[in-house]
C-alpha positions as CSV (number, residue, x, y, z in Angstrom):
1,M,29.5,-19.1,30.9
2,K,30.5,-22.4,32.5
3,I,33.7,-24.0,31.3
4,C,35.0,-27.5,32.3
5,I,38.7,-28.3,31.7
6,I,39.6,-32.0,31.9
7,G,43.2,-32.7,32.5
8,G,45.6,-31.2,35.0
9,G,48.9,-31.1,33.1
10,T,50.5,-28.1,31.5
11,A,47.8,-27.5,28.9
12,G,45.0,-27.8,31.5
13,W,46.4,-25.6,34.2
14,W,47.7,-22.9,31.8
15,C,44.4,-22.8,30.1
16,A,42.6,-22.5,33.4
17,A,44.8,-19.6,34.5
18,Y,44.5,-17.7,31.3
19,M,40.7,-18.1,31.1
20,N,40.4,-17.2,34.7
21,K,42.3,-14.0,34.0
22,F,40.5,-12.8,30.9
23,L,37.0,-14.4,30.8
24,D,34.0,-13.8,32.9
25,A,33.3,-17.5,33.4
26,D,32.7,-20.1,36.0
27,I,35.7,-22.5,35.5
28,T,36.1,-26.0,36.8
29,L,39.3,-28.1,36.3
30,I,39.0,-31.9,36.8
31,E,42.1,-34.0,36.9
32,S,43.0,-37.6,37.8
33,N,45.3,-38.6,40.6
34,D,47.5,-40.7,38.3
35,I,48.8,-38.0,36.0
36,P,52.0,-39.1,34.2
37,I,54.9,-36.6,34.2
38,S,56.7,-36.8,30.9
39,G,58.8,-33.7,30.8
40,V,62.6,-33.8,31.6
41,G,63.0,-30.1,30.8
42,E,61.4,-27.9,28.2
43,S,63.2,-25.9,25.6
44,T,60.9,-23.0,24.6
45,L,60.5,-20.1,22.3
46,P,60.4,-16.4,23.4
47,Q,56.6,-16.2,23.3
48,V,56.3,-18.0,26.6
49,K,57.4,-14.8,28.4
50,T,54.5,-12.9,26.9
51,F,52.1,-15.5,28.3
52,F,53.5,-15.1,31.8
53,D,53.6,-11.3,31.4
54,E,49.9,-11.4,30.6
55,L,49.3,-13.4,33.7
56,E,51.3,-10.8,35.6
57,I,53.8,-13.3,36.8
58,P,57.2,-11.6,37.0
59,E,60.0,-13.2,35.0
60,E,62.3,-13.5,37.9
61,E,59.6,-15.4,39.9
62,W,58.7,-18.0,37.3
63,M,62.2,-18.5,36.2
64,N,63.5,-19.1,39.7
65,Q,60.7,-21.4,40.7
66,S,60.8,-23.5,37.5
67,H,64.7,-23.7,37.5
68,A,64.7,-21.9,34.2
69,I,67.7,-20.4,32.3
70,Y,67.8,-18.2,29.2
71,K,68.1,-20.0,25.9
72,Y,70.1,-18.0,23.5
73,G,69.9,-20.4,20.6
74,N,70.3,-23.9,19.3
75,I,73.5,-25.5,18.2
76,K,73.2,-28.5,15.9
77,Y,76.0,-31.1,15.7
78,D,76.8,-33.5,12.9
79,W,73.6,-32.3,11.1
80,N,75.0,-32.7,7.6
81,H,77.3,-35.6,8.2
82,I,79.2,-37.1,11.1
83,G,82.1,-34.7,12.0
84,S,80.6,-31.8,10.2
85,E,80.9,-28.3,11.7
86,P,78.2,-27.4,14.2
87,F,76.0,-24.5,13.3
88,Q,74.1,-22.0,15.4
89,M,70.4,-21.1,15.1
90,T,69.7,-18.1,17.3
91,F,66.8,-15.8,18.1
92,W,68.8,-12.7,17.0
93,Q,69.8,-13.7,13.5
94,N,69.1,-10.2,12.1
95,H,71.2,-8.4,14.6
96,P,74.5,-7.1,13.0
97,E,76.5,-8.5,16.0
98,G,74.0,-11.3,16.7
99,R,76.1,-14.3,16.3
100,F,75.6,-16.7,19.2
101,D,79.2,-18.1,19.0
102,Q,80.6,-14.6,19.3
103,W,78.5,-13.7,22.3
104,Y,79.2,-17.1,24.0
105,E,83.0,-16.7,23.6
106,Q,82.7,-13.3,25.3
107,Y,80.5,-14.8,28.0
108,K,83.1,-17.5,28.8
109,L,85.8,-14.8,29.0
110,G,83.8,-13.1,31.7
111,N,81.9,-10.4,29.7
112,K,78.7,-11.1,31.6
113,N,77.6,-7.5,32.1
114,K,73.8,-7.3,32.0
115,E,73.6,-4.0,30.3
116,D,76.0,-5.1,27.5
117,H,73.9,-8.3,27.2
118,I,70.7,-6.4,26.7
119,E,72.2,-3.9,24.4
120,L,73.5,-6.6,22.1
121,Y,70.5,-8.9,22.3
122,N,66.9,-7.8,22.7
123,R,65.4,-9.6,25.7
124,N,62.3,-10.3,23.6
125,N,64.5,-12.6,21.5
126,L,65.5,-15.0,24.3
127,G,64.0,-18.4,24.7
128,Y,64.1,-20.5,27.9
129,H,64.8,-23.9,29.3
130,L,62.4,-24.6,32.1
131,D,60.8,-27.4,34.1
132,A,57.2,-27.3,33.0
133,N,56.0,-29.3,35.9
134,L,57.4,-26.7,38.3
135,A,56.0,-23.9,36.2
136,N,52.6,-25.5,36.5
137,N,52.8,-24.9,40.3
138,I,53.3,-21.2,39.7
139,V,50.4,-21.1,37.2
140,K,48.1,-22.8,39.7
141,E,48.5,-19.9,42.1
142,Q,46.6,-17.8,39.5
143,C,43.7,-20.3,39.7
144,K,42.3,-19.5,43.1
145,N,38.8,-18.9,41.7
146,V,38.9,-22.1,39.6
147,T,37.0,-25.1,41.1
148,H,39.4,-28.0,41.4
149,I,38.1,-31.5,41.4
150,I,40.1,-34.8,41.7
151,D,38.3,-37.5,39.7
152,T,38.8,-40.0,37.0
153,L,36.0,-39.4,34.4
154,T,34.6,-41.8,31.9
155,E,32.2,-39.3,30.3
156,L,31.8,-35.6,30.2
157,P,30.0,-34.1,33.2
158,E,26.7,-32.3,32.3
159,G,25.9,-28.7,32.8
160,Y,28.8,-26.9,31.1
161,D,28.8,-24.6,28.0
162,L,32.3,-25.5,26.9
163,Y,34.7,-28.3,27.6
164,V,38.5,-28.3,27.1
165,D,40.0,-31.8,26.6
166,A,43.6,-31.6,28.0
167,T,44.0,-35.3,28.5
168,G,47.1,-35.6,26.3
169,F,47.6,-38.2,23.6
170,D,44.5,-40.1,24.9
171,R,42.1,-37.5,23.7
172,K,39.5,-39.0,26.1
173,F,36.7,-36.6,25.2
174,T,37.6,-35.3,21.7
175,T,34.5,-35.4,19.6
176,D,36.0,-35.1,16.1
177,T,39.2,-37.3,15.9
178,E,39.8,-36.8,12.2
179,E,43.5,-36.2,11.7
180,I,45.9,-34.9,9.1
181,E,48.4,-37.7,8.8
182,C,52.1,-36.8,9.0
183,N,53.7,-40.1,8.1
184,H,56.5,-38.2,6.3
185,H,57.7,-37.3,9.7
186,L,59.7,-40.4,10.8
187,V,60.4,-39.9,14.5
188,D,57.8,-41.4,16.8
189,R,59.7,-42.4,20.0
190,A,62.0,-40.9,22.6
191,W,64.0,-42.2,25.5
192,V,64.3,-39.4,28.1
193,C,65.9,-38.9,31.5
194,S,67.6,-36.3,33.7
195,L,71.3,-36.2,34.3
196,E,73.4,-34.6,37.0
197,L,74.3,-31.1,36.1
198,E,77.9,-30.5,35.1
199,E,78.0,-27.0,33.5
200,I,75.1,-24.8,32.5
201,S,75.0,-24.0,28.8
202,S,72.5,-21.4,27.6
203,Y,71.6,-23.1,24.4
204,T,69.9,-26.3,23.3
205,K,72.2,-28.9,21.9
206,S,70.7,-31.0,19.0
207,I,73.0,-33.9,18.0
208,A,72.3,-35.9,14.9
209,R,72.2,-39.7,15.4
210,P,71.9,-42.5,12.8
211,E,68.2,-43.1,13.4
212,G,67.1,-39.7,14.8
213,W,68.7,-37.0,17.1
214,Q,69.5,-36.3,20.7
215,F,68.7,-33.2,22.7
216,V,70.5,-31.8,25.7
217,I,68.8,-29.1,27.8
218,D,70.4,-27.6,30.9
219,L,68.3,-26.2,33.7
220,Q,69.6,-24.5,36.9
221,N,69.8,-27.8,38.8
222,R,70.0,-30.7,36.2
223,T,70.3,-31.6,32.6
224,G,67.4,-33.1,30.6
225,T,68.3,-35.3,27.6
226,G,66.5,-37.5,25.2
227,Y,67.0,-39.7,22.1
228,V,64.3,-39.0,19.5
229,Y,64.2,-41.7,16.9
230,S,62.2,-43.6,14.3
231,S,60.9,-47.0,15.3
232,K,61.1,-47.9,11.6
233,Y,64.8,-48.0,11.7
234,I,65.7,-49.1,15.2
235,T,64.0,-51.1,18.0
236,D,63.2,-49.6,21.4
237,D,65.8,-51.9,23.1
238,E,68.5,-51.0,20.6
239,A,67.7,-47.3,21.0
240,F,67.8,-47.7,24.8
241,T,71.3,-49.3,24.6
242,K,72.6,-46.4,22.4
243,F,71.0,-43.8,24.7
244,K,72.7,-45.2,27.8
245,S,76.1,-45.4,26.0
246,W,76.0,-41.8,25.0
247,N,75.4,-40.8,28.7
248,Y,77.6,-43.5,30.3
249,N,79.9,-40.9,32.0
250,R,77.0,-38.8,33.4
251,K,75.0,-39.8,36.5
252,M,71.4,-40.4,35.7
253,I,69.2,-38.9,38.4
254,T,65.9,-40.3,36.9
255,E,65.3,-43.6,35.3
256,P,65.0,-43.4,31.5
257,R,61.4,-43.4,30.3
258,L,60.1,-44.3,26.8
259,I,57.6,-41.8,25.2
260,K,55.7,-42.9,22.1
261,W,53.6,-40.9,19.7
262,R,52.2,-41.0,16.2
263,P,53.0,-37.9,14.2
264,N,49.6,-36.2,13.4
265,I,47.6,-33.0,13.5
266,L,44.0,-33.0,14.8
267,K,42.1,-31.4,11.9
268,N,39.4,-29.8,14.0
269,P,40.4,-29.4,17.6
270,W,37.2,-27.4,18.3
271,S,34.3,-29.6,17.5
272,D,30.8,-29.1,19.0
273,N,31.4,-27.7,22.4
274,V,34.7,-29.5,23.1
275,V,38.1,-28.0,22.4
276,T,41.2,-30.2,22.4
277,I,44.4,-28.5,23.6
278,G,47.9,-29.8,24.3
279,L,49.4,-33.1,23.0
280,G,45.9,-34.2,21.9
281,Q,45.7,-31.5,19.3
282,G,48.7,-33.0,17.5
283,F,52.4,-33.7,17.9
284,I,55.1,-33.9,15.3
285,D,58.6,-33.7,16.5
286,P,60.2,-31.8,19.4
287,L,63.0,-30.6,17.2
288,E,62.1,-26.9,17.1
289,S,60.9,-26.5,20.7
290,N,57.3,-25.8,19.7
291,G,55.4,-27.8,22.4
292,L,54.8,-25.1,24.9
293,Y,54.4,-22.5,22.2
294,L,51.6,-24.4,20.5
295,I,49.8,-24.8,23.9
296,V,50.2,-21.0,24.6
297,F,49.1,-20.1,21.1
298,S,46.0,-22.3,21.2
299,I,45.0,-21.1,24.7
300,T,45.3,-17.4,23.8
301,M,43.6,-17.9,20.4
302,L,40.7,-19.7,22.1
303,V,40.1,-16.9,24.6
304,K,40.3,-14.3,21.8
305,C,37.7,-16.3,19.7
306,I,35.4,-16.5,22.7
307,L,35.7,-12.8,23.5
308,K,35.1,-11.9,19.8
309,G,32.4,-14.5,19.2
310,S,34.4,-16.1,16.4
311,S,33.4,-19.5,15.1
312,P,35.0,-22.8,15.8
313,E,35.8,-23.0,12.1
314,A,37.9,-19.8,12.4
315,Y,39.7,-21.2,15.4
316,N,40.4,-24.5,13.8
317,R,41.7,-22.9,10.6
318,T,44.1,-20.6,12.5
319,V,45.5,-23.3,14.8
320,R,45.8,-25.9,12.0
321,R,47.7,-23.4,9.9
322,V,50.2,-22.8,12.7
323,Q,50.7,-26.5,13.2
324,Q,51.1,-27.1,9.5
325,N,53.6,-24.3,9.3
326,N,55.5,-26.0,12.2
327,S,55.4,-29.3,10.5
328,N,56.6,-27.9,7.2
329,Y,59.4,-26.0,8.8
330,I,60.7,-29.2,10.5
331,F,60.3,-31.4,7.5
332,A,61.6,-28.9,4.9
333,G,64.8,-28.5,6.9
334,G,65.5,-32.1,6.2
335,Q,65.1,-31.9,2.4
336,P,67.5,-31.0,-0.4
337,V,66.9,-27.6,-2.0
338,G,63.9,-27.9,-4.3
339,V,60.2,-28.4,-4.1
340,V,58.8,-29.7,-0.9
341,T,55.3,-31.1,-1.1
342,T,53.7,-31.9,2.3
343,G,50.4,-33.5,1.4
344,F,48.6,-31.1,3.7
345,E,45.4,-30.3,1.8
346,G,47.3,-29.6,-1.3
347,T,49.7,-27.2,0.3
348,S,53.2,-27.0,-1.2
349,Y,56.1,-24.8,-0.8
350,T,58.8,-23.8,-3.4
351,E,62.2,-23.0,-2.0
352,F,63.7,-20.1,-3.9
353,G,67.3,-20.4,-4.8
354,D,67.9,-16.8,-3.6
355,G,66.6,-17.6,-0.1
356,G,63.3,-15.8,-0.8
357,W,59.9,-16.4,0.6
358,D,56.9,-18.2,-0.9
359,Q,53.3,-18.1,0.3
360,D,50.7,-20.6,-0.6
361,A,47.0,-20.1,-1.1
362,E,46.3,-20.8,2.5
363,G,48.5,-18.0,3.6
364,I,51.1,-20.2,5.3
365,I,54.5,-18.6,5.0
366,F,57.6,-20.8,4.8
367,D,61.1,-19.5,5.3
368,S,63.3,-21.2,2.8
369,I,66.1,-23.2,4.5
370,G,69.5,-23.7,2.9
371,E,71.0,-27.1,2.2
372,S,73.4,-26.6,5.1
373,N,70.6,-26.9,7.6
374,N,69.4,-30.3,6.5
375,C,68.4,-32.9,9.1
376,L,70.1,-36.1,8.3
377,L,67.2,-38.3,9.4
378,Y,65.2,-37.3,6.4
379,T,68.0,-37.3,3.8
380,S,69.9,-40.5,4.5
381,P,69.7,-44.1,5.4
382,S,71.5,-45.3,8.5
383,P,74.4,-44.7,8.9
384,R,73.7,-41.3,7.4
385,D,74.8,-40.8,3.9
386,R,73.4,-37.7,2.1
387,T,74.0,-39.3,-1.3
388,R,71.2,-41.8,-0.7
389,S,67.9,-40.5,0.4
390,R,65.4,-42.7,2.2
391,M,62.6,-40.2,1.6
392,P,60.7,-39.9,-1.8
393,S,61.8,-36.8,-3.7
394,S,58.3,-35.5,-3.6
395,A,57.6,-36.4,0.0
């Protein structure tokens, strides 16, 4: 089997490494010289460790080389209203002693014993902050049998059985561009930059802002930050001014960059003999740290489908379901308790008052989210006032 991967970012190289490990295939990766680097630091889910484990890359190695730190959870500030109490979302919610704030207080007091740490919190329930561009260099070392070509393509090269389009938002070679629109997700812009590191915090900070939210992600050597906002409610210049004002007392070590996207999900990422992976397969909102996870999930699922001889339809249905679940989780977290209708192929979720689970006909499971976890962007005009919703009640 001959496979051609177009695009040399995270999606391209991680796909090449995984295919090289598990498929008996002749793999070629073609990338352009002018690859934009968009990441300022990635906040990830625990599943990324499994991916590196399968590639047999030791955790200590990839963490050190990608300036990674453990992510114990996410703390959200001003999420209900300005001045509201911050709340923690951790990877160990079900542990009887698994409150992030309790552990962090002990950590600051000097209780940093590794054995105590592992005893309290299962290592499988840790996320990470990492520099994805540095992680790519580690992954490339697993691609010694992959043919690497530098070229800017205008059409697909002939002679391959399968093509992977990892060209990002451009989707240069995607054959079926039909999308599931996600216009109910408001954010579509982000100003991002890196700051000089002051103190390492092993959690992602999510700070509610009038037209969106701000993330703060610490690595070993710097802090990545960004203002994620809706262009419907603030101009790029106005957002830039606010972004700089929030970081006025921190030294910027990279120039702020503007990233734009249109919230959507590619309905059929595998069409004909072309599979779209990465940003091109859809992007919603970086709120729940799903970017790298969706890349890893899509790559591993693609390899499984190839090995099992599964159809493109089965792959599309599975990947689309995960993306829709991600979209619903983010969006439902910003709605008052009640019925959340997403518009996704008739999919709807009913939030049970007792915090139960509901499952729709497509088999997508949604964990009901209490009103205390609402995201202000979806419930309030600017400045945020939860008594007046800017979203339709059935959105």
